[in-house]
DRENTOR-710459 format. One record per residue (C-alpha): residue in three letters; residue number from 0; x, y negated, z. Coordinates in pm, 1 decimal, padded with zeros to 6 digits. Each point is the difference from the previous one (the first is absolute). Layout:
BEGIN
('ALA' NUM (X Y Z)) ...
END
This chain:
BEGIN
('UNK' 0 (00000.0 00000.0 00000.0)) ('UNK' 1 (00279.6 -00242.0 00081.4)) ('UNK' 2 (00140.1 00032.8 -00353.5)) ('UNK' 3 (-00340.6 -00075.8 -00151.9)) ('UNK' 4 (-00044.4 -00302.9 00226.2)) ('UNK' 5 (00345.9 -00124.3 -00099.0)) ('UNK' 6 (-00087.0 00031.4 -00369.6)) ('UNK' 7 (-00333.2 -00182.0 00046.4)) ('UNK' 8 (00161.8 -00275.8 00206.1)) ('UNK' 9 (00279.1 -00041.5 -00253.0)) ('UNK' 10 (-00222.6 -00012.0 -00307.1)) ('UNK' 11 (-00264.5 -00226.5 00154.9)) ('UNK' 12 (00261.6 -00235.4 00143.3)) ('UNK' 13 (00182.5 -00026.6 -00331.7)) ('UNK' 14 (-00324.8 -00068.0 -00185.7)) ('UNK' 15 (-00098.9 -00279.6 00238.8)) ('UNK' 16 (00348.0 -00151.2 -00024.7)) ('UNK' 17 (00000.7 00027.5 -00379.3)) ('UNK' 18 (-00323.9 -00198.3 -00021.0)) ('UNK' 19 (00154.9 -00280.0 00205.4)) ('UNK' 20 (00324.7 00003.2 -00199.1)) ('UNK' 21 (-00183.1 -00010.8 -00334.0)) ('UNK' 22 (-00212.1 -00293.3 00116.7)) ('UNK' 23 (00312.6 -00179.9 00117.1)) ('UNK' 24 (00180.6 00060.8 -00329.9)) ('UNK' 25 (-00297.0 -00136.9 -00192.9)) ('UNK' 26 (-00041.2 -00315.3 00211.5)) ('UNK' 27 (00353.6 -00043.3 00145.9)) ('UNK' 28 (-00148.0 -00086.2 00338.4)) ('UNK' 29 (-00110.3 00168.1 00322.9)) ('UNK' 30 (-00298.3 00231.0 -00028.3)) ('UNK' 31 (-00274.5 00085.5 00251.3)) ('UNK' 32 (00107.8 00218.5 00292.6)) ('UNK' 33 (-00344.4 00118.3 00117.2)) ('UNK' 34 (-00209.8 00286.1 -00135.9)) ('UNK' 35 (-00296.9 -00228.4 -00063.4)) ('UNK' 36 (00197.5 -00239.9 -00217.1)) ('UNK' 37 (00170.2 00287.9 -00177.7)) ('UNK' 38 (-00339.7 00148.2 -00081.9)) ('UNK' 39 (-00142.3 -00340.5 -00099.6)) ('UNK' 40 (00286.4 -00059.5 -00240.4)) ('UNK' 41 (00002.5 00348.2 -00156.2)) ('UNK' 42 (-00354.4 00137.0 00024.9)) ('UNK' 43 (-00182.0 -00332.8 -00039.0)) ('UNK' 44 (-00286.3 00136.0 00207.6)) ('UNK' 45 (-00098.5 -00165.4 00327.3)) ('UNK' 46 (-00182.8 00304.7 00136.4)) ('UNK' 47 (00295.7 00231.0 -00064.2)) ('UNK' 48 (00241.6 -00251.5 00151.2)) ('UNK' 49 (-00212.7 -00042.9 00313.7)) ('UNK' 50 (-00037.5 00378.2 00036.1)) ('UNK' 51 (00376.3 00056.9 -00023.5)) ('UNK' 52 (00064.3 -00284.9 00243.0)) ('UNK' 53 (-00250.2 00140.8 00252.6)) ('UNK' 54 (00164.2 00343.1 -00014.8)) ('UNK' 55 (00339.6 -00157.3 00062.9)) ('UNK' 56 (-00139.7 -00194.8 00295.7)) ('UNK' 57 (-00164.4 00314.7 00139.4)) ('UNK' 58 (00322.1 00203.9 -00017.6)) ('UNK' 59 (00210.7 -00274.0 00153.9)) ('UNK' 60 (-00253.8 -00057.8 00277.6)) ('UNK' 61 (00007.6 00369.4 00095.7)) ('UNK' 62 (00378.7 00021.6 -00000.5)) ('UNK' 63 (00039.3 -00333.8 00177.3)) ('UNK' 64 (-00244.4 00112.5 00271.3)) ('UNK' 65 (00220.1 00302.3 00064.8)) ('UNK' 66 (00312.9 -00218.3 00002.0)) ('UNK' 67 (-00153.0 -00247.6 00245.7)) ('UNK' 68 (-00099.2 00277.2 00241.3)) ('UNK' 69 (00343.8 00158.0 -00007.8)) ('UNK' 70 (00182.0 -00334.1 00015.9)) ('UNK' 71 (-00211.3 -00104.4 00297.6)) ('UNK' 72 (00073.6 00326.6 00180.6)) ('UNK' 73 (00374.3 -00026.5 -00066.0)) ('UNK' 74 (00015.3 -00365.7 00105.5)) ('UNK' 75 (-00196.2 00061.8 00318.8)) ('UNK' 76 (00215.4 00299.8 00089.7)) ('UNK' 77 (00322.4 -00192.6 -00065.2)) ('UNK' 78 (-00108.3 -00296.2 00214.0)) ('UNK' 79 (-00134.5 00185.0 00303.9)) ('UNK' 80 (00304.5 00229.0 00018.1)) ('UNK' 81 (00255.9 -00278.7 -00040.9)) ('UNK' 82 (00196.2 -00020.4 00324.4)) ('UNK' 83 (00170.2 -00326.7 -00095.1)) ('UNK' 84 (-00334.0 -00170.3 -00058.1)) ('UNK' 85 (-00127.1 00134.7 00331.1)) ('UNK' 86 (00294.2 -00153.7 00182.7)) ('UNK' 87 (-00061.9 -00336.4 -00166.6)) ('UNK' 88 (-00373.9 -00034.9 00057.9)) ('UNK' 89 (-00036.0 00219.1 00307.2)) ('UNK' 90 (-00184.1 00323.7 00072.3)) ('UNK' 91 (-00338.1 -00162.2 00066.7)) ('UNK' 92 (00005.1 -00193.7 -00326.4)) ('UNK' 93 (00109.7 00316.2 -00181.9)) ('UNK' 94 (-00294.8 00191.4 00143.6)) ('UNK' 95 (-00234.3 -00275.4 -00114.6)) ('UNK' 96 (00155.9 00001.4 -00347.7)) ('UNK' 97 (-00028.2 00377.4 -00018.3)) ('UNK' 98 (-00365.5 -00013.0 00105.5)) ('UNK' 99 (-00078.5 -00272.8 -00254.5)) ('UNK' 100 (00169.2 00177.9 -00289.7)) ('UNK' 101 (-00138.4 00342.6 00087.5)) ('UNK' 102 (-00360.2 -00116.2 00032.5)) ('UNK' 103 (-00195.8 -00165.7 -00276.1)) ('UNK' 104 (00154.1 -00084.1 -00334.8)) ('UNK' 105 (00249.7 -00270.9 00087.5)) ('UNK' 106 (00281.9 00198.8 -00155.2)) ('UNK' 107 (-00184.7 00043.2 -00329.2)) ('UNK' 108 (-00077.3 -00370.8 -00025.2)) ('UNK' 109 (00358.3 -00096.2 00084.4)) ('UNK' 110 (00144.5 00236.7 -00260.6)) ('UNK' 111 (-00245.0 -00119.4 -00266.2)) ('UNK' 112 (00079.1 -00365.5 00074.9)) ('UNK' 113 (00371.7 00070.3 -00026.6)) ('UNK' 114 (-00018.9 00166.4 -00342.7)) ('UNK' 115 (-00243.0 -00257.1 -00137.8)) ('UNK' 116 (00228.5 -00283.5 00112.3)) ('UNK' 117 (00310.0 00173.3 -00133.1)) ('UNK' 118 (-00136.2 00063.3 -00348.9)) ('UNK' 119 (-00178.7 -00334.3 -00030.5)) ('UNK' 120 (00295.7 -00214.9 00103.8)) ('UNK' 121 (00295.9 00176.9 -00163.3)) ('UNK' 122 (00106.4 -00003.8 -00364.8)) ('UNK' 123 (00010.2 00309.4 -00220.7)) ('UNK' 124 (00379.4 00002.4 00024.3)) ('UNK' 125 (-00005.2 00011.4 00380.3)) ('UNK' 126 (-00267.6 00270.5 00002.8)) ('UNK' 127 (00202.7 00200.5 -00250.7)) ('UNK' 128 (00300.6 -00023.1 00232.2)) ('UNK' 129 (-00207.9 00120.2 00294.5)) ('UNK' 130 (-00129.3 00291.3 -00208.7)) ('UNK' 131 (00358.6 00092.2 -00091.1)) ('UNK' 132 (00095.1 00005.6 00369.0)) ('UNK' 133 (-00297.0 00228.5 00072.8)) ('UNK' 134 (00106.2 00236.6 -00279.2)) ('UNK' 135 (00361.9 00015.1 00115.0)) ('UNK' 136 (-00111.1 00060.8 00359.2)) ('UNK' 137 (-00232.1 00276.8 -00116.7)) ('UNK' 138 (00267.6 00172.1 -00208.5)) ('UNK' 139 (00265.1 -00027.7 00271.0)) ('UNK' 140 (-00236.3 00131.2 00269.7)) ('UNK' 141 (-00114.6 00287.2 -00219.6)) ('UNK' 142 (00359.6 00095.4 -00081.6)) ('UNK' 143 (00089.7 -00000.6 00367.6)) ('UNK' 144 (-00302.5 00218.8 00074.1)) ('UNK' 145 (00030.3 00259.4 -00276.7)) ('UNK' 146 (00364.6 00027.5 -00110.2)) ('UNK' 147 (00120.1 00169.2 00322.1)) ('UNK' 148 (-00277.4 00256.8 -00041.7)) ('UNK' 149 (00094.9 00072.6 -00362.4)) ('UNK' 150 (00349.9 00088.1 00112.7)) ('UNK' 151 (-00135.0 00267.7 00237.5)) ('UNK' 152 (-00179.2 00201.1 -00271.8)) ('UNK' 153 (00192.9 00325.2 -00042.6)) ('UNK' 154 (-00150.4 00134.6 -00324.1)) ('UNK' 155 (-00132.7 -00277.8 -00230.9)) ('UNK' 156 (-00062.1 00241.3 -00290.0)) ('UNK' 157 (-00229.0 00216.1 00211.8)) ('UNK' 158 (-00201.1 -00306.2 00097.5)) ('UNK' 159 (-00051.9 -00098.8 -00365.5)) ('UNK' 160 (-00105.0 00351.4 -00103.1)) ('UNK' 161 (-00218.5 00080.0 00301.8)) ('UNK' 162 (-00372.2 00057.6 -00058.9)) ('UNK' 163 (-00257.7 -00258.3 00100.6)) ('UNK' 164 (-00245.5 00031.9 00283.6)) ('UNK' 165 (-00291.3 00062.7 -00239.1)) ('UNK' 166 (-00023.5 00166.9 -00340.2)) ('UNK' 167 (-00030.9 -00233.3 -00298.8)) ('UNK' 168 (-00364.1 -00029.0 -00109.3)) ('UNK' 169 (-00139.5 00162.6 00312.4)) ('UNK' 170 (-00271.6 -00158.8 00210.9)) ('UNK' 171 (00250.5 -00074.6 00275.2)) ('UNK' 172 (00225.2 -00172.6 -00254.2)) ('UNK' 173 (-00285.1 -00214.0 -00130.2)) ('UNK' 174 (-00098.3 -00092.3 00355.0)) ('UNK' 175 (00356.4 -00105.8 00082.4)) ('UNK' 176 (00024.7 -00210.2 -00316.2)) ('UNK' 177 (-00338.7 -00167.0 00054.5)) ('UNK' 178 (00106.7 -00095.7 00352.5)) ('UNK' 179 (00310.6 -00184.7 -00116.8)) ('UNK' 180 (-00134.0 -00153.4 -00323.5)) ('UNK' 181 (-00151.8 -00310.9 00169.8)) ('UNK' 182 (00332.0 -00082.9 00164.6)) ('UNK' 183 (00189.6 00058.0 -00325.4)) ('UNK' 184 (-00240.8 -00225.3 -00188.5)) ('UNK' 185 (00044.9 -00268.5 00262.3)) ('UNK' 186 (00364.1 -00014.4 -00110.4)) ('UNK' 187 (-00128.3 -00174.8 -00312.7)) ('UNK' 188 (-00058.9 -00309.8 00212.3)) ('UNK' 189 (00340.6 -00116.1 -00119.2)) ('UNK' 190 (-00161.3 -00093.2 -00333.4)) ('UNK' 191 (-00128.4 -00313.9 00173.1)) ('UNK' 192 (00347.4 -00152.7 00013.0)) ('UNK' 193 (00112.4 00097.4 -00352.0)) ('UNK' 194 (-00107.2 -00338.7 -00148.8)) ('UNK' 195 (00182.2 -00183.1 00279.3)) ('UNK' 196 (00314.4 00212.0 -00045.3)) ('UNK' 197 (-00013.4 -00065.5 -00374.3)) ('UNK' 198 (-00013.9 -00375.5 00065.2)) ('UNK' 199 (00284.1 00010.9 00255.4)) ('UNK' 200 (00220.6 00179.6 -00254.9)) ('UNK' 201 (-00067.7 -00276.2 -00254.4)) ('UNK' 202 (-00186.4 00238.4 -00232.5)) ('UNK' 203 (00324.9 00174.8 -00094.6)) ('UNK' 204 (-00115.5 00332.1 -00145.7)) ('UNK' 205 (00318.7 00190.0 00087.1)) ('UNK' 206 (00001.1 -00112.9 00361.7)) ('UNK' 207 (-00373.1 00058.2 00041.8)) ('UNK' 208 (00011.9 00352.8 -00144.6)) ('UNK' 209 (00301.0 00086.1 00217.2)) ('UNK' 210 (-00164.1 -00140.1 00313.2)) ('UNK' 211 (-00328.1 00185.5 -00056.8)) ('UNK' 212 (00167.8 00328.9 -00097.8)) ('UNK' 213 (00237.6 -00001.2 00297.3)) ('UNK' 214 (-00258.9 -00143.0 00236.8)) ('UNK' 215 (-00239.7 00282.2 -00087.5)) ('UNK' 216 (00265.4 00271.2 00011.2)) ('UNK' 217 (00165.6 -00083.0 00332.2)) ('UNK' 218 (-00311.3 00066.8 00215.6)) ('UNK' 219 (-00050.5 00332.8 -00177.7)) ('UNK' 220 (00364.8 00095.4 00061.2)) ('UNK' 221 (-00039.2 -00095.2 00366.9)) ('UNK' 222 (-00314.4 00210.9 00029.7)) ('UNK' 223 (00164.4 00303.2 -00166.2)) ('UNK' 224 (00311.0 -00025.3 00217.2)) ('UNK' 225 (-00213.2 -00020.7 00316.1)) ('UNK' 226 (-00205.9 00304.8 -00101.7)) ('UNK' 227 (00317.7 00187.3 -00095.7)) ('UNK' 228 (00152.9 -00074.4 00339.9)) ('UNK' 229 (-00308.7 00111.9 00193.5)) ('UNK' 230 (-00064.3 00315.0 -00205.0)) ('UNK' 231 (00367.2 00089.9 00007.3)) ('UNK' 232 (00010.0 -00004.0 00376.6)) ('UNK' 233 (00214.5 -00310.6 00021.1)) ('UNK' 234 (00003.3 -00194.4 00322.4)) ('UNK' 235 (-00163.8 -00343.0 -00012.7)) ('UNK' 236 (00104.6 -00178.5 00315.5)) ('UNK' 237 (-00133.2 -00335.6 00110.6)) ('UNK' 238 (-00348.5 00048.6 -00147.1)) ('UNK' 239 (-00163.6 -00057.1 00336.5)) ('UNK' 240 (-00179.1 -00316.7 00097.0)) ('UNK' 241 (00318.2 -00152.9 00139.9)) ('UNK' 242 (00237.3 00102.1 -00280.8)) ('UNK' 243 (00175.1 -00299.9 -00152.9)) ('UNK' 244 (-00009.4 00138.2 -00354.7)) ('UNK' 245 (-00367.3 00095.2 00020.6)) ('UNK' 246 (-00082.6 -00341.4 00145.4)) ('UNK' 247 (00191.9 -00163.8 -00285.0)) ('UNK' 248 (-00198.5 00194.8 -00258.7)) ('UNK' 249 (-00334.1 -00092.4 00158.3)) ('UNK' 250 (00081.5 -00366.7 00050.5)) ('UNK' 251 (00148.2 -00061.8 -00345.9)) ('UNK' 252 (-00270.2 00188.0 -00189.9)) ('UNK' 253 (-00288.6 -00161.1 00189.0)) ('UNK' 254 (00151.2 -00349.6 -00025.0)) ('UNK' 255 (00071.7 00029.2 -00373.0)) ('UNK' 256 (-00335.2 00158.2 -00079.7)) ('UNK' 257 (-00196.9 -00259.1 00199.0)) ('UNK' 258 (00184.0 -00287.3 -00166.3)) ('UNK' 259 (-00061.8 00143.8 -00348.4)) ('UNK' 260 (-00370.7 00048.7 00074.1)) ('UNK' 261 (-00041.5 -00356.7 00128.3)) ('UNK' 262 (00174.6 -00132.0 -00312.9)) ('UNK' 263 (-00226.2 00202.9 -00227.9)) ('UNK' 264 (-00320.6 -00092.9 00184.4)) ('UNK' 265 (00096.3 -00367.1 00002.0)) ('UNK' 266 (00069.9 -00003.6 -00374.2)) ('UNK' 267 (-00330.5 00169.5 -00077.4)) ('UNK' 268 (-00201.1 -00235.2 00221.8)) ('UNK' 269 (00182.3 -00301.0 -00139.6)) ('UNK' 270 (-00155.3 00082.1 -00338.5)) ('UNK' 271 (-00344.8 -00057.4 00148.7)) ('UNK' 272 (00098.8 -00315.2 00189.9)) ('UNK' 273 (00181.7 -00146.2 -00301.5)) ('UNK' 274 (-00162.5 00165.2 -00303.3)) ('UNK' 275 (00148.6 -00056.9 -00343.7)) ('UNK' 276 (-00184.4 -00006.6 -00328.2)) ('UNK' 277 (00071.0 00244.8 -00282.2)) ('UNK' 278 (00174.0 -00274.3 -00196.2)) ('UNK' 279 (00227.9 -00073.5 00294.1)) ('UNK' 280 (00082.8 00368.1 00039.9)) ('UNK' 281 (00097.5 00026.4 -00365.5)) ('UNK' 282 (00253.2 -00277.7 00041.9)) ('UNK' 283 (00079.7 00069.4 00364.8)) ('UNK' 284 (00296.2 -00205.6 00113.4)) ('UNK' 285 (-00004.5 -00253.0 -00286.7)) ('UNK' 286 (-00301.7 -00199.4 00107.3)) ('UNK' 287 (00018.8 00082.1 00372.7)) ('UNK' 288 (00281.5 -00172.3 00181.8)) ('UNK' 289 (00113.6 00217.0 00292.8)) ('UNK' 290 (00323.3 00039.3 00186.5)) ('UNK' 291 (00139.9 00350.5 00002.3)) ('UNK' 292 (-00035.3 00161.7 00342.6)) ('UNK' 293 (-00224.4 -00268.8 00151.5)) ('UNK' 294 (-00336.5 00094.4 00149.5)) ('UNK' 295 (-00297.1 -00200.0 -00124.0)) ('UNK' 296 (-00192.4 00040.8 00326.9)) ('UNK' 297 (00027.1 00180.4 00332.0)) ('UNK' 298 (-00375.1 00070.0 00007.2)) ('UNK' 299 (-00001.5 00320.6 -00214.0)) ('UNK' 300 (00265.0 00160.6 00220.8)) ('UNK' 301 (-00176.1 -00092.4 00324.2)) ('UNK' 302 (-00338.2 00121.4 -00124.6)) ('UNK' 303 (00163.2 00309.2 -00149.4)) ('UNK' 304 (00110.2 00137.5 00338.1)) ('UNK' 305 (-00339.8 -00045.1 00168.8)) ('UNK' 306 (-00174.1 00308.9 -00152.7)) ('UNK' 307 (00291.1 00235.4 00088.0)) ('UNK' 308 (-00002.5 -00128.4 00358.8)) ('UNK' 309 (-00377.5 00050.9 00026.6)) ('UNK' 310 (00020.1 00347.6 -00153.7)) ('UNK' 311 (00286.3 00098.6 00229.4)) ('UNK' 312 (-00183.2 -00138.6 00303.6)) ('UNK' 313 (-00329.6 00174.6 -00074.4)) ('UNK' 314 (00110.5 00336.0 -00139.5)) ('UNK' 315 (00341.8 00075.1 00146.7)) ('UNK' 316 (-00038.2 00321.5 00196.8)) ('UNK' 317 (00325.1 -00003.3 00193.1)) ('UNK' 318 (00183.2 00226.9 -00245.1)) ('UNK' 319 (00182.6 -00273.1 -00185.6)) ('UNK' 320 (-00293.5 -00041.5 -00240.5)) ('UNK' 321 (00133.1 00261.2 -00245.0)) ('UNK' 322 (-00355.6 00028.9 -00130.7)) ('UNK' 323 (00044.4 -00335.6 -00175.7)) ('UNK' 324 (00273.4 00149.4 -00217.3)) ('UNK' 325 (-00218.4 00299.5 -00080.1)) ('UNK' 326 (-00288.8 -00221.5 -00110.6)) ('UNK' 327 (00234.4 -00210.2 -00210.3)) ('UNK' 328 (00154.4 00301.4 -00169.2)) ('UNK' 329 (-00330.1 00184.4 -00046.0)) ('UNK' 330 (-00201.0 -00281.1 -00155.9)) ('UNK' 331 (00209.8 -00306.8 -00078.1)) ('UNK' 332 (00321.5 00124.7 -00161.7)) ('UNK' 333 (-00164.9 00238.0 -00254.8)) ('UNK' 334 (-00227.5 -00281.7 -00123.6)) ('UNK' 335 (00284.0 -00250.6 -00028.9)) 
END
């Protein structure tokens, strides 16, 4: 399944990027970076564009709800267990802070406000730098977690040739595949940032193709190496709640994913707050004077985080809200 998901991600990402590059080559100016404007410019159908935009908003809302819940949990845990902070503010104040963060949804609101402020006030270049730091942290943490385990596998060939847990085509096999398909489809959420990545790389086809191909392949290679280590009996130390490498993976992936979702939601909503006519979309960039990387308004980003906070507050069941990812992968990603 992971190979099929990689192929779908690669092909779909390259197609989206190619549309943006072709539009840029024809007009020699920046092109739309939201799904609605892409659909408006290429399909010339308002209903289709609104439908695609709504699907994108639905997927991002589900994933962002999950990210907010996890980010709130991690932030609360880090604050209430910080001994240095306890010494500074005192034990009584720490107990009050712990009670405030643990009860209600203060943590969710604080996390949402942080990401909305970050994305709305920083330029694309700064956000790209933050995303690069998240990626490097993720790769370094994953290497520290898995590489020692790979070295402890005694017979790699036997691991590759060993039989699976269920026979191909059997009912058990189909059940196992159907259970993981929603999560695999959720991986396609990265398509939301393909237009932005294309713009950041100045519409250079070689750089864009390389970035998308490598960016799609690296997660698959990480997944395969993790599975190979576990199935081969390799030791994965530090995967507990307090492990530094595991904490690095969680923090970097949640931070990067939340930031990407807020960017995508903000760009989609900005189309409705500042709609452009078909004529403007055809000559996008020539007749519309904008500064590269500047945000037109903070409102779309602030309003964009409200639904995820409400969803997380109302439906989070204390299990990290994994159900949000399942809903996104089951219904949103296949349609998009």
